[in-house]
C-alpha positions, -999 to 999 in steps of 0.1 A, spaced: 271 741 -761 246 714 -750 246 675 -745 248 655 -779 218 640 -780 199 625 -810 160 629 -813 152 586 -800 126 579 -834 92 574 -831 68 552 -851 26 553 -849 25 521 -837 44 489 -838 41 454 -846 59 429 -815 80 414 -848 93 452 -853 96 462 -814 117 434 -812 140 431 -842 140 468 -846 143 481 -806 145 456 -779 179 431 -800 197 463 -811 189 474 -774 177 510 -789 146 533 -774 118 544 -793 86 561 -791 57 545 -799 24 574 -803 -6 556 -807 -4 519 -788 -26 523 -757 -57 539 -776 -82 513 -770 -75 511 -728 -102 532 -707 -70 546 -693 -61 571 -725 -96 588 -717 -95 582 -682 -66 592 -670 -59 624 -653 -49 643 -624 -87 646 -619 -97 615 -624 -63 595 -596 -81 628 -573 -115 615 -578 -98 577 -573 -70 580 -550 -78 608 -530 -75 591 -493 -51 571 -499 -10 583 -486 13 587 -503 55 589 -505 66 622 -515 102 628 -530 122 662 -543 159 665 -555 178 671 -524 213 656 -524 216 624 -507 219 622 -475 241 594 -450 206 589 -428 184 583 -458 172 545 -466 173 531 -500 150 554 -517 133 563 -483 108 590 -487 114 627 -477 77 636 -472 42 622 -470 9 640 -479 -27 626 -494 -32 619 -527 -57 645 -530 -36 674 -516 -15 665 -537 -33 669 -566 -44 700 -554 -9 710 -550 1 699 -585 -22 721 -606 -22 749 -581 16 757 -580 49 741 -595 63 716 -568 97 699 -567 77 667 -548 73 641 -567 60 604 -564 86 576 -571 86 540 -581 42 535 -562 24 505 -572 -8 527 -567 -22 494 -587 -20 476 -554 -34 496 -534 -63 510 -558 -73 480 -577 -97 494 -598 -74 514 -614 -59 479 -629 -92 478 -646 -81 507 -671 -54 492 -690 -42 456 -704 -6 444 -700 3 450 -733 24 419 -763 60 431 -771 74 399 -776 86 406 -741 72 390 -708 63 417 -682 61 412 -643 30 420 -639 31 425 -599 49 459 -607 33 489 -627 48 518 -606 29 554 -610 56 585 -613 42 620 -602 60 659 -610 49 689 -609 62 715 -634 99 717 -634 104 688 -612 135 661 -624 147 630 -611 185 627 -610 199 611 -637 200 571 -632 196 536 -644 179 512 -622 188 491 -601 172 455 -618 185 467 -657 151 461 -668 132 464 -701 112 497 -693 80 506 -711 72 545 -697 31 562 -703 27 592 -705 -8 610 -693 -15 640 -690 13 670 -705 46 669 -716 75 655 -694 114 655 -709 133 627 -714 172 623 -720 189 593 -721 226 573 -718 232 536 -726 261 519 -703 285 528 -727 285 568 -717 288 560 -680 328 573 -682 317 607 -693 282 606 -665 299 616 -636 287 583 -615 286 581 -583 303 547 -575 286 522 -555 248 541 -563 230 543 -594 228 575 -600 256 608 -611 264 637 -590 228 648 -581 243 686 -587 240 682 -626 219 701 -642 213 678 -675 185 702 -691 217 732 -687 246 710 -680 276 739 -668 302 725 -695 336 743 -675 321 724 -642 314 689 -658 336 687 -693 338 649 -697 297 656 -706 312 669 -740 318 637 -750 286 625 -739 264 609 -767 227 605 -757 190 607 -766 163 627 -759 128 629 -768 91 649 -750 64 625 -745 26 632 -743 -2 621 -732 -7 584 -741 26 580 -756 50 550 -746 85 549 -740 112 526 -745 140 527 -725 164 494 -731 178 470 -702 202 495 -680 195 527 -695 205 560 -676 177 584 -674 164 619 -665 131 628 -662 116 662 -664 83 672 -662 79 700 -680 39 713 -669 26 685 -640 18 648 -647 18 614 -645 35 580 -664 29 546 -657 59 520 -658 58 479 -674 90 462 -672 105 433 -681 136 412 -665 169 420 -682 176 393 -710 214 400 -716 233 375 -689 259 403 -684 232 429 -672 215 400 -651 246 392 -636 245 431 -629 214 433 -617 218 405 -595 251 419 -583 229 457 -572 205 441 -550 216 418 -531 258 431 -526 261 463 -537 228 480 -521 235 466 -485 271 475 -488 264 511 -498 237 510 -471 266 493 -442 290 522 -450 267 547 -447 259 535 -412 298 531 -404 310 563 -419 279 584 -426 284 613 -444 324 608 -450 305 581 -471 288 602 -491 323 627 -499 345 604 -507 317 590 -528 310 623 -551 345 632 -551 356 599 -571 319 604 -593 349 634 -601 380 619 -599 366 587 -619 353 607 -651 381 631 -654 404 607 -662 380 609 -696 385 640 -709 
């Protein structure tokens, strides 16, 4: 048995008006296949190019180890020179990923390789983020703290993306006071005997290829697995739904600080309690 996933719709290209009408207003995901072919990045951006332009930068790395109470919010697990990291990606599978790194701030020349597209939403131009991963590395299922509308531009290789909207929360084993599900769920091949509520979850799936753009609506859960080594860039626009905007404000100013406080006060017991609650809260809906 597999997850109940439907293919994310794909379009060759799209106008601003059609995007707003068909995908933004109903808050549905879409893959746009041929939207950035006029960008220099479309032909230039690959791992060798990144190594040549940013090889001397020290980058924060993350792997798939479970959250530890000693870890700060989004605290990196290791650091490495970008040149060494690219060599690692090209040499062998690795769990190390680059996550939410504003490399464009550190390497300004990369900003000349792309432009901010007009999808009818105001993009946050100071927050273009790059994400890198090796073959079979993956992110935990999570949603973004700010409930942003996300445009995810993929470069080099293939990447699998699984999405759920917020209406599926009760089936996903969401960890309380966090932005993630249980970290021991393999969303690429879930164990339904261990996680039976997942049978009821309805989501979306796609594979992204070089130059394709995935639109993820506000607050969508996403699990990303690198089929081959590669990288992506995300551009984001602030949540427009008032309910989602209020959730974003709560997450940033209250939830995150409360969770950090409880980690300091209770240590690993706090993490263990949250993981147990994820199961008891979800199994009510079996």
